[in-house]
TIVEXMAR-228049 format. One record per residue: residue number from 1; residue in three letters; chain; x, y, z of N, C-alpha, C in turn. Coordinates in Angstrom, 3 decimals, decimal comma. Example, Ala and Ser with C-alpha at 12.3 -4.5 7.8 and 13.67 -1.06 7.14 Angstrom:
% residues 2
<rec nr="1" rest="Ala" kette="A" n_X="13,190" n_Y="-5,690" n_Z="7,800" ca_X="12,300" ca_Y="-4,500" ca_Z="7,800" c_X="13,200" c_Y="-3,300" c_Z="7,800"/>
<rec nr="2" rest="Ser" kette="A" n_X="12,850" n_Y="-2,250" n_Z="7,080" ca_X="13,670" ca_Y="-1,060" ca_Z="7,140" c_X="12,900" c_Y="0,030" c_Z="7,870"/>
//
This chain:
% residues 84
<rec nr="1" rest="Unk" kette="A" n_X="-13,916" n_Y="-15,826" n_Z="33,173" ca_X="-14,210" ca_Y="-14,776" ca_Z="32,532" c_X="-13,197" c_Y="-14,012" c_Z="31,926"/>
<rec nr="2" rest="Unk" kette="A" n_X="-12,051" n_Y="-13,975" n_Z="32,394" ca_X="-10,611" ca_Y="-13,496" ca_Z="32,072" c_X="-10,148" c_Y="-14,352" c_Z="31,126"/>
<rec nr="3" rest="Unk" kette="A" n_X="-10,087" n_Y="-15,388" n_Z="31,414" ca_X="-9,713" ca_Y="-16,893" ca_Z="30,683" c_X="-10,359" c_Y="-16,677" c_Z="29,367"/>
<rec nr="4" rest="Unk" kette="A" n_X="-11,464" n_Y="-16,544" n_Z="29,346" ca_X="-12,426" ca_Y="-16,414" ca_Z="27,743" c_X="-12,003" c_Y="-15,451" c_Z="27,045"/>
<rec nr="5" rest="Unk" kette="A" n_X="-11,846" n_Y="-13,945" n_Z="27,490" ca_X="-11,452" ca_Y="-12,848" ca_Z="26,732" c_X="-10,081" c_Y="-13,313" c_Z="26,242"/>
<rec nr="6" rest="Unk" kette="A" n_X="-9,018" n_Y="-13,451" n_Z="27,148" ca_X="-7,804" ca_Y="-13,916" ca_Z="26,756" c_X="-7,961" c_Y="-14,743" c_Z="25,387"/>
<rec nr="7" rest="Unk" kette="A" n_X="-8,617" n_Y="-16,072" n_Z="25,661" ca_X="-8,621" ca_Y="-16,854" ca_Z="24,381" c_X="-9,395" c_Y="-16,485" c_Z="23,344"/>
<rec nr="8" rest="Unk" kette="A" n_X="-10,103" n_Y="-15,889" n_Z="23,412" ca_X="-10,910" ca_Y="-15,193" ca_Z="22,392" c_X="-9,883" c_Y="-14,185" c_Z="21,796"/>
<rec nr="9" rest="Unk" kette="A" n_X="-9,322" n_Y="-13,574" n_Z="22,425" ca_X="-8,029" ca_Y="-12,133" ca_Z="21,721" c_X="-6,904" c_Y="-13,264" c_Z="20,793"/>
<rec nr="10" rest="Unk" kette="A" n_X="-6,383" n_Y="-14,012" n_Z="21,420" ca_X="-5,495" ca_Y="-14,636" ca_Z="20,926" c_X="-6,191" c_Y="-15,831" c_Z="19,573"/>
<rec nr="11" rest="Unk" kette="A" n_X="-7,378" n_Y="-16,053" n_Z="19,774" ca_X="-7,902" ca_Y="-16,958" ca_Z="18,393" c_X="-8,387" c_Y="-15,693" c_Z="17,133"/>
<rec nr="12" rest="Unk" kette="A" n_X="-8,378" n_Y="-14,214" n_Z="17,707" ca_X="-8,621" ca_Y="-13,340" ca_Z="16,718" c_X="-7,289" c_Y="-13,020" c_Z="15,982"/>
<rec nr="13" rest="Unk" kette="A" n_X="-6,407" n_Y="-12,728" n_Z="16,919" ca_X="-5,077" ca_Y="-12,335" ca_Z="16,508" c_X="-4,264" c_Y="-13,607" c_Z="15,707"/>
<rec nr="14" rest="Unk" kette="A" n_X="-4,772" n_Y="-14,695" n_Z="15,740" ca_X="-4,486" ca_Y="-15,876" ca_Z="15,079" c_X="-4,760" c_Y="-15,802" c_Z="13,803"/>
<rec nr="15" rest="Unk" kette="A" n_X="-5,972" n_Y="-15,604" n_Z="13,387" ca_X="-7,006" ca_Y="-15,258" ca_Z="12,288" c_X="-6,418" c_Y="-14,440" c_Z="11,637"/>
<rec nr="16" rest="Unk" kette="A" n_X="-6,116" n_Y="-13,184" n_Z="12,110" ca_X="-5,603" ca_Y="-11,943" ca_Z="11,165" c_X="-4,342" c_Y="-12,150" c_Z="11,238"/>
<rec nr="17" rest="Unk" kette="A" n_X="-3,349" n_Y="-12,908" n_Z="11,709" ca_X="-2,297" ca_Y="-12,915" ca_Z="11,045" c_X="-1,462" c_Y="-13,123" c_Z="9,753"/>
<rec nr="18" rest="Unk" kette="A" n_X="-2,093" n_Y="-14,129" n_Z="9,049" ca_X="-2,017" ca_Y="-14,222" ca_Z="7,439" c_X="-2,309" c_Y="-13,027" c_Z="7,129"/>
<rec nr="19" rest="Unk" kette="A" n_X="-3,186" n_Y="-11,928" n_Z="7,299" ca_X="-3,362" ca_Y="-11,165" ca_Z="6,233" c_X="-2,085" c_Y="-10,148" c_Z="6,215"/>
<rec nr="20" rest="Unk" kette="A" n_X="-1,660" n_Y="-10,132" n_Z="7,240" ca_X="-0,003" ca_Y="-9,064" ca_Z="7,488" c_X="1,659" c_Y="-9,668" c_Z="7,769"/>
<rec nr="21" rest="Unk" kette="A" n_X="1,195" n_Y="-11,080" n_Z="7,031" ca_X="2,183" ca_Y="-12,014" ca_Z="7,176" c_X="3,187" c_Y="-11,469" c_Z="6,403"/>
<rec nr="22" rest="Unk" kette="A" n_X="3,374" n_Y="-10,754" n_Z="5,446" ca_X="4,202" ca_Y="-10,435" ca_Z="4,734" c_X="4,948" c_Y="-9,100" c_Z="5,152"/>
<rec nr="23" rest="Unk" kette="A" n_X="4,193" n_Y="-8,370" n_Z="5,675" ca_X="4,667" ca_Y="-7,118" ca_Z="6,162" c_X="4,651" c_Y="-5,855" c_Z="5,123"/>
<rec nr="24" rest="Unk" kette="A" n_X="3,935" n_Y="-6,240" n_Z="4,143" ca_X="4,191" ca_Y="-4,982" ca_Z="2,862" c_X="2,815" c_Y="-4,632" c_Z="3,370"/>
<rec nr="25" rest="Unk" kette="A" n_X="2,796" n_Y="-3,205" n_Z="3,927" ca_X="1,297" ca_Y="-2,731" ca_Z="4,317" c_X="2,062" c_Y="-0,960" c_Z="4,016"/>
<rec nr="26" rest="Unk" kette="A" n_X="1,124" n_Y="-0,171" n_Z="3,328" ca_X="1,639" ca_Y="1,166" ca_Z="3,662" c_X="0,425" c_Y="2,048" c_Z="4,262"/>
<rec nr="27" rest="Unk" kette="A" n_X="0,937" n_Y="2,843" n_Z="5,384" ca_X="0,107" ca_Y="3,636" ca_Z="6,443" c_X="-0,682" c_Y="4,515" c_Z="5,716"/>
<rec nr="28" rest="Unk" kette="A" n_X="-2,107" n_Y="4,848" n_Z="6,037" ca_X="-3,055" ca_Y="5,726" ca_Z="5,353" c_X="-2,562" c_Y="7,077" c_Z="5,371"/>
<rec nr="29" rest="Unk" kette="A" n_X="-1,574" n_Y="7,888" n_Z="6,395" ca_X="-0,927" ca_Y="8,846" ca_Z="5,987" c_X="-0,469" c_Y="9,143" c_Z="4,639"/>
<rec nr="30" rest="Unk" kette="A" n_X="0,572" n_Y="7,532" n_Z="4,576" ca_X="1,155" ca_Y="7,795" ca_Z="3,322" c_X="0,469" c_Y="7,786" c_Z="2,053"/>
<rec nr="31" rest="Unk" kette="A" n_X="-0,676" n_Y="6,801" n_Z="2,189" ca_X="-1,237" ca_Y="6,574" ca_Z="0,706" c_X="-2,376" c_Y="7,871" c_Z="0,530"/>
<rec nr="32" rest="Unk" kette="A" n_X="-2,469" n_Y="8,856" n_Z="1,773" ca_X="-3,355" ca_Y="10,120" ca_Z="1,452" c_X="-2,184" c_Y="11,048" c_Z="0,966"/>
<rec nr="33" rest="Unk" kette="A" n_X="-0,884" n_Y="10,959" n_Z="1,239" ca_X="-0,097" ca_Y="11,883" ca_Z="0,573" c_X="0,257" c_Y="11,649" c_Z="-0,793"/>
<rec nr="34" rest="Unk" kette="A" n_X="0,569" n_Y="10,513" n_Z="-1,218" ca_X="0,448" ca_Y="10,005" ca_Z="-2,357" c_X="-0,248" c_Y="10,412" c_Z="-3,580"/>
<rec nr="35" rest="Unk" kette="A" n_X="-1,725" n_Y="10,004" n_Z="-2,801" ca_X="-2,709" ca_Y="10,445" ca_Z="-3,640" c_X="-3,051" c_Y="11,713" c_Z="-3,759"/>
<rec nr="36" rest="Unk" kette="A" n_X="-2,796" n_Y="12,844" n_Z="-2,941" ca_X="-3,044" ca_Y="14,350" ca_Z="-3,176" c_X="-1,670" c_Y="14,701" c_Z="-4,223"/>
<rec nr="37" rest="Unk" kette="A" n_X="-0,529" n_Y="14,075" n_Z="-4,170" ca_X="0,655" ca_Y="14,706" ca_Z="-4,928" c_X="0,505" c_Y="14,039" c_Z="-6,301"/>
<rec nr="38" rest="Unk" kette="A" n_X="-0,488" n_Y="12,895" n_Z="-6,637" ca_X="-0,268" ca_Y="12,733" ca_Z="-7,744" c_X="-1,516" c_Y="13,025" c_Z="-8,528"/>
<rec nr="39" rest="Unk" kette="A" n_X="-3,049" n_Y="13,137" n_Z="-7,914" ca_X="-3,644" ca_Y="13,649" ca_Z="-8,471" c_X="-3,732" c_Y="15,142" c_Z="-8,812"/>
<rec nr="40" rest="Unk" kette="A" n_X="-2,499" n_Y="15,768" n_Z="-8,124" ca_X="-2,624" ca_Y="17,221" ca_Z="-8,567" c_X="-1,671" c_Y="17,285" c_Z="-9,369"/>
<rec nr="41" rest="Unk" kette="A" n_X="-1,014" n_Y="16,139" n_Z="-9,954" ca_X="-0,116" ca_Y="15,979" ca_Z="-11,526" c_X="-0,757" c_Y="15,599" c_Z="-12,497"/>
<rec nr="42" rest="Unk" kette="A" n_X="-2,392" n_Y="15,484" n_Z="-12,179" ca_X="-3,228" ca_Y="14,604" ca_Z="-13,298" c_X="-3,151" c_Y="13,233" c_Z="-13,209"/>
<rec nr="43" rest="Unk" kette="A" n_X="-2,768" n_Y="12,335" n_Z="-12,464" ca_X="-3,616" ca_Y="11,081" ca_Z="-12,336" c_X="-4,430" c_Y="10,677" c_Z="-11,446"/>
<rec nr="44" rest="Unk" kette="A" n_X="-5,328" n_Y="9,626" n_Z="-11,760" ca_X="-6,608" ca_Y="9,003" ca_Z="-11,018" c_X="-5,848" c_Y="7,816" c_Z="-10,492"/>
<rec nr="45" rest="Unk" kette="A" n_X="-5,606" n_Y="7,963" n_Z="-9,069" ca_X="-4,898" ca_Y="6,709" ca_Z="-8,398" c_X="-5,803" c_Y="5,747" c_Z="-8,226"/>
<rec nr="46" rest="Unk" kette="A" n_X="-5,348" n_Y="4,463" n_Z="-8,789" ca_X="-6,257" ca_Y="3,153" ca_Z="-8,483" c_X="-6,054" c_Y="2,434" c_Z="-7,399"/>
<rec nr="47" rest="Unk" kette="A" n_X="-4,329" n_Y="2,124" n_Z="-6,768" ca_X="-4,515" ca_Y="1,330" ca_Z="-5,956" c_X="-3,228" c_Y="1,643" c_Z="-5,234"/>
<rec nr="48" rest="Unk" kette="A" n_X="-2,794" n_Y="1,414" n_Z="-3,928" ca_X="-1,388" ca_Y="1,723" ca_Z="-3,566" c_X="-0,939" c_Y="0,325" c_Z="-2,698"/>
<rec nr="49" rest="Unk" kette="A" n_X="0,245" n_Y="-0,279" n_Z="-2,842" ca_X="0,455" ca_Y="-1,189" ca_Z="-2,132" c_X="2,341" c_Y="-1,038" c_Z="-1,945"/>
<rec nr="50" rest="Unk" kette="A" n_X="2,557" n_Y="-1,774" n_Z="-0,926" ca_X="3,978" ca_Y="-2,276" ca_Z="-0,782" c_X="4,302" c_Y="-3,291" c_Z="-1,260"/>
<rec nr="51" rest="Unk" kette="A" n_X="5,542" n_Y="-3,520" n_Z="-1,927" ca_X="6,101" ca_Y="-4,515" ca_Z="-2,758" c_X="7,584" c_Y="-4,184" c_Z="-2,916"/>
<rec nr="52" rest="Unk" kette="A" n_X="8,334" n_Y="-5,041" n_Z="-2,586" ca_X="9,773" ca_Y="-5,410" ca_Z="-2,829" c_X="10,715" c_Y="-4,011" c_Z="-2,052"/>
<rec nr="53" rest="Unk" kette="A" n_X="10,197" n_Y="-3,821" n_Z="-1,031" ca_X="10,414" ca_Y="-2,609" ca_Z="-0,223" c_X="10,280" c_Y="-1,206" c_Z="-0,600"/>
<rec nr="54" rest="Unk" kette="A" n_X="9,363" n_Y="-1,357" n_Z="-1,585" ca_X="9,029" ca_Y="-0,122" ca_Z="-2,544" c_X="7,610" c_Y="0,278" c_Z="-2,282"/>
<rec nr="55" rest="Unk" kette="A" n_X="7,170" n_Y="1,183" n_Z="-2,382" ca_X="5,324" ca_Y="1,639" ca_Z="-2,590" c_X="5,391" c_Y="1,753" c_Z="-4,015"/>
<rec nr="56" rest="Unk" kette="A" n_X="4,226" n_Y="0,957" n_Z="-4,504" ca_X="3,620" ca_Y="0,587" ca_Z="-6,002" c_X="2,494" c_Y="1,451" c_Z="-5,801"/>
<rec nr="57" rest="Unk" kette="A" n_X="2,247" n_Y="2,496" n_Z="-7,030" ca_X="1,047" ca_Y="3,288" ca_Z="-6,821" c_X="0,333" c_Y="2,598" c_Z="-8,697"/>
<rec nr="58" rest="Unk" kette="A" n_X="-0,733" n_Y="2,224" n_Z="-8,682" ca_X="-1,335" ca_Y="2,025" ca_Z="-9,831" c_X="-1,820" c_Y="3,128" c_Z="-10,263"/>
<rec nr="59" rest="Unk" kette="A" n_X="-1,604" n_Y="3,877" n_Z="-11,284" ca_X="-2,360" ca_Y="5,338" ca_Z="-11,722" c_X="-2,975" c_Y="5,297" c_Z="-12,992"/>
<rec nr="60" rest="Unk" kette="A" n_X="-3,949" n_Y="6,025" n_Z="-13,590" ca_X="-4,346" ca_Y="6,289" ca_Z="-15,017" c_X="-4,263" c_Y="8,037" c_Z="-15,488"/>
<rec nr="61" rest="Unk" kette="A" n_X="-4,021" n_Y="8,021" n_Z="-16,319" ca_X="-3,673" ca_Y="9,557" ca_Z="-16,859" c_X="-3,733" c_Y="9,463" c_Z="-18,482"/>
<rec nr="62" rest="Unk" kette="A" n_X="-4,757" n_Y="10,429" n_Z="-18,899" ca_X="-4,930" ca_Y="9,873" ca_Z="-20,005" c_X="-5,545" c_Y="8,746" c_Z="-20,947"/>
<rec nr="63" rest="Unk" kette="A" n_X="-6,608" n_Y="8,069" n_Z="-20,207" ca_X="-6,492" ca_Y="6,643" ca_Z="-20,422" c_X="-5,387" c_Y="5,832" c_Z="-20,253"/>
<rec nr="64" rest="Unk" kette="A" n_X="-4,440" n_Y="6,023" n_Z="-20,114" ca_X="-3,377" ca_Y="5,102" ca_Z="-20,012" c_X="-2,740" c_Y="4,543" c_Z="-18,516"/>
<rec nr="65" rest="Unk" kette="A" n_X="-2,769" n_Y="3,253" n_Z="-18,454" ca_X="-2,461" ca_Y="3,094" ca_Z="-17,159" c_X="-0,938" c_Y="2,683" c_Z="-16,944"/>
<rec nr="66" rest="Unk" kette="A" n_X="-0,370" n_Y="2,653" n_Z="-15,685" ca_X="0,687" ca_Y="3,030" ca_Z="-15,338" c_X="1,183" c_Y="2,629" c_Z="-14,038"/>
<rec nr="67" rest="Unk" kette="A" n_X="2,647" n_Y="2,154" n_Z="-13,936" ca_X="2,968" ca_Y="1,851" ca_Z="-12,110" c_X="3,649" c_Y="2,508" c_Z="-11,987"/>
<rec nr="68" rest="Unk" kette="A" n_X="3,314" n_Y="3,174" n_Z="-10,497" ca_X="4,548" ca_Y="4,224" ca_Z="-10,265" c_X="5,216" c_Y="3,513" c_Z="-9,303"/>
<rec nr="69" rest="Unk" kette="A" n_X="6,617" n_Y="4,011" n_Z="-9,149" ca_X="7,025" ca_Y="3,547" ca_Z="-7,582" c_X="7,609" c_Y="4,291" c_Z="-6,873"/>
<rec nr="70" rest="Unk" kette="A" n_X="7,527" n_Y="4,344" n_Z="-5,556" ca_X="8,191" ca_Y="5,361" ca_Z="-4,674" c_X="9,201" c_Y="4,745" c_Z="-3,917"/>
<rec nr="71" rest="Unk" kette="A" n_X="10,411" n_Y="5,325" n_Z="-2,917" ca_X="10,555" ca_Y="4,651" ca_Z="-1,700" c_X="10,127" c_Y="5,253" c_Z="-0,819"/>
<rec nr="72" rest="Unk" kette="A" n_X="10,938" n_Y="4,729" n_Z="0,145" ca_X="9,904" ca_Y="5,107" ca_Z="1,868" c_X="10,061" c_Y="6,894" c_Z="1,872"/>
<rec nr="73" rest="Unk" kette="A" n_X="10,915" n_Y="7,622" n_Z="1,403" ca_X="10,872" ca_Y="9,173" ca_Z="1,391" c_X="10,265" c_Y="9,849" c_Z="0,828"/>
<rec nr="74" rest="Unk" kette="A" n_X="9,000" n_Y="8,586" n_Z="-0,267" ca_X="8,118" ca_Y="9,175" ca_Z="-1,629" c_X="8,946" c_Y="9,841" c_Z="-2,435"/>
<rec nr="75" rest="Unk" kette="A" n_X="10,106" n_Y="9,629" n_Z="-2,631" ca_X="10,820" ca_Y="10,066" ca_Z="-3,760" c_X="10,527" c_Y="8,709" c_Z="-4,989"/>
<rec nr="76" rest="Unk" kette="A" n_X="10,324" n_Y="9,319" n_Z="-6,277" ca_X="10,153" ca_Y="8,242" ca_Z="-7,607" c_X="11,559" c_Y="7,816" c_Z="-7,745"/>
<rec nr="77" rest="Unk" kette="A" n_X="11,249" n_Y="6,201" n_Z="-7,941" ca_X="12,283" ca_Y="5,532" ca_Z="-8,117" c_X="11,923" c_Y="4,535" c_Z="-9,524"/>
<rec nr="78" rest="Unk" kette="A" n_X="12,914" n_Y="4,023" n_Z="-10,167" ca_X="12,935" ca_Y="3,189" ca_Z="-11,440" c_X="12,501" c_Y="1,934" c_Z="-10,859"/>
<rec nr="79" rest="Unk" kette="A" n_X="11,903" n_Y="1,135" n_Z="-11,600" ca_X="11,630" ca_Y="-0,117" ca_Z="-11,489" c_X="11,348" c_Y="-0,934" c_Z="-12,488"/>
<rec nr="80" rest="Unk" kette="A" n_X="11,796" n_Y="-2,113" n_Z="-12,756" ca_X="11,913" ca_Y="-3,111" ca_Z="-14,004" c_X="10,231" c_Y="-3,453" c_Z="-14,093"/>
<rec nr="81" rest="Unk" kette="A" n_X="9,361" n_Y="-3,568" n_Z="-12,920" ca_X="7,818" ca_Y="-4,052" ca_Z="-13,489" c_X="7,107" c_Y="-2,618" c_Z="-14,123"/>
<rec nr="82" rest="Unk" kette="A" n_X="7,798" n_Y="-1,642" n_Z="-14,034" ca_X="6,928" ca_Y="-0,164" ca_Z="-14,498" c_X="6,044" c_Y="-0,362" c_Z="-16,007"/>
<rec nr="83" rest="Unk" kette="A" n_X="5,059" n_Y="0,021" n_Z="-15,923" ca_X="4,024" ca_Y="-0,788" ca_Z="-17,041" c_X="3,582" c_Y="0,966" c_Z="-17,635"/>
<rec nr="84" rest="Unk" kette="A" n_X="4,707" n_Y="1,876" n_Z="-17,732" ca_X="4,544" ca_Y="2,848" ca_Z="-18,387" c_X="5,330" c_Y="2,619" c_Z="-19,604"/>
//
């Protein structure tokens, strides 16, 4: 029984590992904080993800789409791929 549970846990861990292979994940608290901040500024937040060691936020404001970039302290930063 114990070996079966251990084997099952190991199998599940191996299957889920590729989804987190790049280590780029933004935690829920950070997403909530950024969403609240940007919504207060009039943005419609569509997606938040980590990339290149920064946080990229896809937003819409006044019908225009843009990518906003933030550092780990949630301070805005310039990035070459910004679509604004």
